[in-house]
C-alpha positions in Angstrom: 0.0 0.0 0.0 1.3 3.4 -0.9 2.5 5.7 1.9 0.2 8.6 2.8 2.1 11.8 2.9 2.2 13.9 6.1 1.8 17.5 6.9 4.5 19.3 8.8 3.0 21.6 11.4 4.6 23.3 14.4 7.8 21.2 14.1 5.9 17.9 13.9 4.9 15.4 11.2 1.2 15.0 11.4 -1.1 12.6 9.6 -4.0 14.4 8.0 -7.6 13.6 9.1 -8.7 14.3 5.5 -11.4 12.0 4.2 -10.2 12.2 0.6 -6.8 11.6 -1.0 -5.2 11.5 -4.4 -2.7 9.0 -5.8 0.8 10.3 -6.7 2.2 8.4 -9.6 5.5 8.1 -11.4 4.8 9.5 -14.8 7.3 7.2 -16.5 5.6 4.0 -15.2 2.1 5.1 -14.0 2.8 3.3 -10.7 1.3 4.8 -7.5 4.2 5.9 -5.3 2.2 7.7 -2.5 -1.1 9.1 -1.6 -1.8 12.8 -0.9 -4.3 13.9 1.7 -6.7 16.7 0.8 -6.1 18.6 4.0 -9.2 20.5 5.2 -9.3 24.2 6.2 -9.0 23.2 9.9 -5.5 21.8 9.2 -4.5 24.9 7.2 -5.6 26.9 10.2 -3.5 24.8 12.5 -0.4 25.5 10.3 -1.2 29.3 10.2 -1.7 29.4 14.0 1.6 27.6 14.5 3.3 30.1 12.2 1.6 33.1 13.9 2.8 31.9 17.3 6.3 31.3 16.2 6.5 34.7 14.5 6.5 36.5 17.9 9.9 35.1 18.8 11.3 34.5 15.3 11.0 38.2 14.3 13.1 39.1 17.4 15.8 36.6 16.4 18.8 38.6 15.0 19.3 38.1 11.2 22.8 36.8 11.8 21.3 34.0 13.9 18.4 33.3 11.5 20.8 32.7 8.6 22.8 30.0 10.6 19.8 27.7 10.0 20.0 28.4 6.3 23.7 27.7 6.2 22.9 24.3 7.8 20.0 23.7 5.3 22.2 24.6 2.3 24.8 22.0 3.5 22.2 19.4 3.9 20.8 20.1 0.4 24.3 19.6 -1.0 24.8 16.3 1.0 21.4 14.9 -0.1 21.4 16.2 -3.7 21.4 12.7 -5.3 18.4 11.5 -3.2 16.5 14.7 -3.9 17.2 14.6 -7.6 16.0 11.0 -7.9 12.9 11.9 -6.0 12.2 14.8 -8.5 12.8 12.5 -11.4 10.4 9.8 -10.1 7.5 12.1 -9.3 8.0 14.7 -12.0 9.4 12.7 -14.9 12.4 14.9 -15.9 15.9 13.4 -16.4 18.3 13.1 -13.6 20.5 15.8 -15.1 17.5 18.2 -15.3 16.6 17.3 -11.7 20.1 18.1 -10.4 20.1 21.3 -12.4 16.8 22.4 -10.8 18.1 21.7 -7.3 21.3 23.6 -8.0 19.2 26.6 -8.8 17.3 26.2 -5.6 20.4 25.9 -3.5 21.7 29.1 -5.1 18.6 30.9 -3.5 19.3 29.4 -0.1 22.9 30.7 -0.5 21.8 34.2 -1.5 19.4 34.4 1.4 22.3 33.7 3.7 23.4 37.3 2.9 20.3 38.7 4.5 22.2 40.7 7.2 23.4 42.9 4.4 20.3 42.7 2.2 18.1 43.9 5.0 20.1 47.1 5.7 18.0 50.3 5.6 18.9 53.9 5.2 19.8 56.8 7.4 19.9 60.6 6.8 21.2 62.9 9.5 19.8 66.5 9.9 17.0 66.3 7.4 16.0 69.4 9.3 18.0 71.1 12.1 18.5 68.4 14.8 16.2 65.9 13.1 17.3 62.6 11.6 15.3 60.1 9.4 15.7 56.4 9.3 14.3 53.7 7.0 14.2 50.2 8.4 12.7 46.9 7.1 10.6 44.6 9.2 9.1 41.2 8.5 5.6 41.0 7.1 4.4 38.1 9.3 2.9 34.8 8.3 3.5 34.2 4.5 2.6 31.3 2.2 3.7 29.9 -1.1 1.7 27.7 -3.5 4.1 26.0 -5.9 3.7 24.0 -9.2 4.5 20.4 -10.2 7.2 21.1 -12.8 9.9 22.3 -10.4 9.1 20.7 -7.0 12.5 21.4 -5.6 13.6 24.7 -7.0 10.4 26.9 -6.8 9.8 26.4 -3.1 13.4 27.5 -2.6 12.6 30.7 -4.6 10.5 31.7 -1.5 11.2 29.8 1.7 14.8 30.9 2.4 14.1 34.6 1.8 10.9 34.6 3.8 12.4 33.1 6.9 15.7 35.0 6.6 13.7 38.2 6.6 12.0 37.2 9.9 8.7 35.9 8.6 7.2 32.5 9.3 6.3 30.3 6.3 3.7 27.8 5.0 4.2 25.8 1.8 1.3 24.2 -0.1 3.2 22.1 -2.7 1.7 20.8 -5.9 -0.7 17.9 -5.5 1.1 16.2 -8.4 4.6 16.3 -7.1 4.6 16.6 -3.3 7.3 14.1 -2.4 10.2 16.4 -2.9 8.7 18.9 -0.5 8.5 16.1 2.1 12.2 15.6 1.8 13.0 19.3 1.8 11.2 19.7 5.1 12.8 16.6 6.6 16.1 18.3 6.0 14.9 21.6 7.5 13.8 19.6 10.6 17.5 18.5 11.0 18.7 22.1 11.2 17.0 22.7 14.6 14.9 25.5 13.2 12.4 26.6 15.9 8.9 25.0 15.8 6.4 26.7 13.7 8.8 28.8 11.6 8.1 26.6 8.6 5.1 24.5 7.9 3.8 22.2 5.1 0.2 21.5 4.3 -0.8 19.2 1.4 -4.0 19.6 -0.5 -5.7 21.1 -3.6 -7.9 24.1 -4.1 -9.6 23.9 -0.7 -6.2 24.3 1.0 -5.3 27.2 -1.4 -8.6 29.0 -0.6 -8.1 28.5 3.1 -4.7 30.2 2.8 -6.0 33.0 0.6 -8.9 33.8 3.0 -7.1 33.4 6.3 -6.7 36.7 8.1 -3.3 35.8 9.6 -1.7 35.1 6.3 -0.2 38.4 5.1 1.5 37.5 1.7 1.1 34.9 -1.0 3.6 33.7 -3.5 2.3 31.6 -6.5 3.7 29.9 -9.6 1.4 28.2 -12.1 -0.9 28.8 -15.1 -2.2 32.2 -15.9 -5.9 31.5 -15.1 -5.0 30.3 -11.7 -2.4 33.1 -11.2 -5.2 35.6 -11.9 -7.5 33.8 -9.4 -4.9 33.7 -6.7 -3.9 37.4 -7.2 -7.5 38.6 -7.2 -8.5 36.6 -4.1 -5.3 37.5 -2.2 -5.9 41.3 -3.0 -9.5 41.0 -2.0 -8.4 39.8 1.4 -5.8 42.5 1.9 -2.7 40.4 1.1 0.3 41.3 -1.0 0.8 38.8 -3.8 3.4 37.8 -6.4 1.8 35.4 -9.0 3.8 33.9 -11.8 1.6 32.8 -14.7 2.0 31.1 -18.0 4.1 31.8 -21.1 4.5 31.3 -24.8 8.2 32.0 -25.2 9.6 32.9 -28.7 13.2 32.6 -29.9 14.4 34.5 -32.9 17.1 33.2 -35.3 18.8 35.7 -37.5 20.7 34.7 -40.7 24.1 35.5 -39.0 23.4 33.2 -36.0 25.7 30.3 -35.2 23.4 27.6 -36.6 24.9 24.7 -34.5 24.7 26.6 -31.3 21.2 28.0 -32.0 19.9 24.6 -32.9 21.3 22.9 -29.9 20.1 25.5 -27.4 16.7 25.8 -29.1 16.2 22.0 -28.8 17.2 22.1 -25.2 14.8 25.0 -24.5 11.8 23.5 -26.4 12.2 19.9 -25.4 14.1 19.9 -22.1 11.9 18.9 -19.1 9.4 17.7 -21.9 8.6 21.4 -22.5 7.0 21.6 -19.0 8.6 24.8 -17.8 7.7 28.4 -17.9 10.9 29.3 -19.7 10.5 26.7 -22.5 10.7 28.1 -26.0 7.6 27.0 -27.8 7.9 29.4 -30.8 10.9 29.8 -33.2 10.9 32.8 -35.5 13.4 32.7 -38.3 14.4 35.8 -40.1 15.1 35.8 -43.8 17.7 33.3 -45.0 17.8 31.5 -41.6 14.5 29.8 -42.5 15.7 26.8 -44.5 18.8 25.9 -42.5 17.3 26.2 -39.1 14.1 24.4 -40.0 16.0 21.3 -41.2 18.4 21.5 -38.3 15.8 21.7 -35.6 13.7 19.0 -37.2 16.8 16.7 -37.1 17.5 17.6 -33.5 13.9 16.8 -32.5 13.8 13.5 -34.3 17.0 12.3 -32.8 16.3 13.2 -29.1 16.2 10.1 -26.9 13.0 9.8 -24.8 12.7 7.5 -21.8 12.8 7.1 -18.0 14.8 9.9 -16.6 17.1 7.7 -14.5 18.2 5.6 -17.5 21.6 6.5 -19.0 21.5 8.6 -22.2 17.9 9.7 -21.9 17.4 13.3 -23.0 13.7 13.8 -22.3 11.3 12.1 -19.9 7.4 11.9 -19.9 4.9 14.6 -19.4 3.3 14.7 -15.9 0.0 12.8 -16.4 -2.2 11.0 -18.9 -4.5 14.0 -19.0 -1.6 16.3 -20.0 -0.5 13.9 -22.7 -4.1 13.8 -24.1 -4.4 17.6 -24.0 -1.0 18.0 -25.8 -2.0 15.5 -28.5 -5.3 17.3 -29.0 -3.4 20.6 -29.5 -1.1 18.9 -32.0 -4.2 17.8 -33.9 -5.6 21.3 -33.7 -2.4 22.6 -35.3 -2.9 20.3 -38.2 -6.5 21.5 -38.5 -5.3 25.1 -38.6 -3.1 24.4 -41.6 0.3 24.2 -40.0 2.8 21.7 -41.5 3.6 18.9 -39.0 7.2 18.0 -39.9 8.0 15.9 -36.8 5.1 14.2 -35.1 5.7 13.1 -31.5 2.5 11.3 -30.9 1.9 7.5 -30.7 4.8 6.7 -28.4 5.1 3.4 -26.6 8.4 2.5 -25.0 9.0 -1.2 -24.6 10.1 -1.1 -21.0 7.6 1.6 -19.9 4.4 1.0 -21.9 2.2 2.7 -19.4 4.2 5.9 -19.1 3.0 9.3 -20.3 5.5 9.7 -23.1 5.5 11.9 -26.1 8.4 12.7 -28.4 9.4 16.1 -29.6 7.0 17.7 -32.1 7.8 20.4 -34.7 5.3 22.4 -36.7 6.2 24.6 -39.6 4.3 27.6 -41.0 2.0 27.9 -38.0 -0.7 30.6 -38.3 0.4 33.5 -36.1 -3.1 34.0 -34.7 -4.0 30.3 -34.5 -4.5 28.4 -31.3 -1.2 26.5 -31.6 0.6 29.9 -31.7 -1.3 31.5 -28.9 -1.8 28.7 -26.4 0.7 27.6 -23.7 0.9 23.9 -24.7 3.3 23.0 -21.8 4.7 20.1 -23.7 7.5 19.3 -26.2 6.0 21.1 -29.1 7.8 23.8 -31.1 6.1 25.9 -33.8 8.0 27.7 -36.5 7.2 31.1 -38.0 9.1 32.9 -40.7 9.5 36.7 -41.2 11.5 39.1 -43.4 13.4 41.1 -40.8 13.9 41.7 -37.1 11.3 44.4 -36.9 8.6 41.9 -37.9 10.0 39.4 -35.4 9.9 41.9 -32.6 6.3 42.9 -33.6 5.3 39.2 -33.3 6.8 39.0 -29.8 5.2 42.2 -28.6 1.7 41.4 -29.9 1.5 38.3 -27.7 -0.4 38.4 -24.4 2.4 36.7 -22.5 5.7 38.3 -21.7 7.9 35.8 -19.8 10.9 35.3 -22.0 12.3 35.9 -25.5 15.6 34.9 -26.9 17.6 36.1 -29.9 20.4 34.3 -31.8 22.7 36.6 -33.7 26.3 37.8 -34.0 25.2 41.4 -34.3 25.6 43.6 -31.3 23.3 46.2 -32.9 20.5 43.6 -33.4 21.0 42.3 -29.8 20.7 45.8 -28.4 17.6 46.6 -30.5 16.0 43.4 -29.3 16.7 43.8 -25.6 15.5 47.4 -25.8 12.2 46.8 -27.7 11.1 43.2 -26.7 8.2 43.5 -24.2 9.2 40.5 -22.0 10.7 40.3 -18.5 13.5 37.9 -19.3 15.7 38.3 -22.3 18.2 35.8 -23.7 21.0 36.6 -26.2 22.5 33.5 -27.7 21.0 31.4 -24.8 17.9 29.3 -25.0 16.7 29.5 -21.4 17.2 33.0 -19.9 16.8 31.8 -16.3 18.0 34.6 -13.9 20.6 33.8 -11.3 19.3 33.8 -7.7 20.6 37.3 -7.0 18.4 38.7 -9.9 14.6 38.7 -9.9 12.7 36.2 -12.0 10.8 38.7 -14.1 7.7 38.4 -16.1 5.5 40.9 -17.9 1.9 41.1 -19.1 -0.1 37.9 -18.5 3.0 36.1 -17.3 3.1 37.9 -14.0 0.7 39.6 -11.6 2.2 41.8 -8.9 5.1 44.2 -8.8 7.8 42.4 -6.8 9.2 39.1 -8.3 10.8 36.1 -6.8 14.5 35.9 -6.0 17.2 38.4 -4.9 16.4 41.9 -3.8 12.8 41.7 -5.0 12.3 38.8 -2.6 13.6 40.9 0.3 11.3 43.8 -0.6 8.3 41.5 -0.9 8.9 39.8 2.4 9.5 43.0 4.4 7.6 46.2 5.3 9.3 49.5 5.2 9.1 51.8 8.2 10.3 55.4 8.2 11.3 56.9 11.6 11.7 60.7 11.9 13.3 61.5 15.3 14.5 64.5 17.2 16.2 64.4 20.6 16.0 67.6 22.7 
């Protein structure tokens, strides 16, 4: 019988009293590997109350002491990297290399948050008027929560948790109901640090748990990553209940290939971007726009790269792409591929009808490439969240940038060129939050914010770096005179 996952509340692992549960499956085998309780609002409230009680003392703990727990946590993450990566692969489907890369990015955030004694510094002005000084200080917000997605079960919780507690807040995580096992292991490592009870808490569940966090009066801030419709919902509900919120939404990321681009480099990085993690990431490139003479050479090169990519179980040697997360996801992606054909796009590499001899029940697709997709069609506008790349062709960079800017999403766009002038024009004019020049995945380092524009982000302060510090603190200005 599969193990039922536990909640972590007030420093203790607790079995949920939920009457309903979901099966957690390995997407490569469709085998049930755990069951997830659908925690009721009463258990969410218990986590919030534990966090609220812990906040009283935690906010008084000096920042230099708070980060000592993060130093220990970072060391434990390094020590247990292999076990964590295998867990990510088994519940999420990505390759072992992709899982370790994800965790490395998460560890970077824990490392940056260890610098909070400097990052929290305020400002001081003496004699703003005769004998009067003015001081700006940052104080923690209170109880904060994060709602994280299935596709990066290790990294994305670490976009938020380290900064939140380093700033003096107490924290609640509601992980994805599809990939909650990694969070269990992260919290088991946190427990080993000796962090005071109630500072971090974990509650499993689905929409009911999310709504309980959004409506709870003690929760002051919400961080979210997921699809745009849900991001809008979370942002609106959080605002309606007086909370600050940062909500990362969906994407439809284009990459542009100019005629002077290094074809080999552009093809390799485009394939990694479009098909890495089976296309299930918010920085996957799902549109490729060729300019002028780049059309023929890039089209044939990317088709060959897609056809030759090895698909299989992520822990097997040589595998370059794993399955998508669920059978429902596979069916939706296949339906969208069919829709692209109906819209008149040319299907040059068809990744449907995949059955791997050793994993017949897995949710596998192979890379798919469309040529000549209609710019206003569903295949060009919809976030497919699968290993599907659509090609469009334009005459010059101005047309390419116009295609980028007319899209409702604005998460990432990449340009491949050897022209500094073209690169500067692109980064200046493209209306997206993350720009890549001769890179396929423009993922910001932990000390930069993970930006997003338009329907890809709702809020004003992003995750990571100084934005995270600003989000997880309140500014207070003190004007003082001593007689």
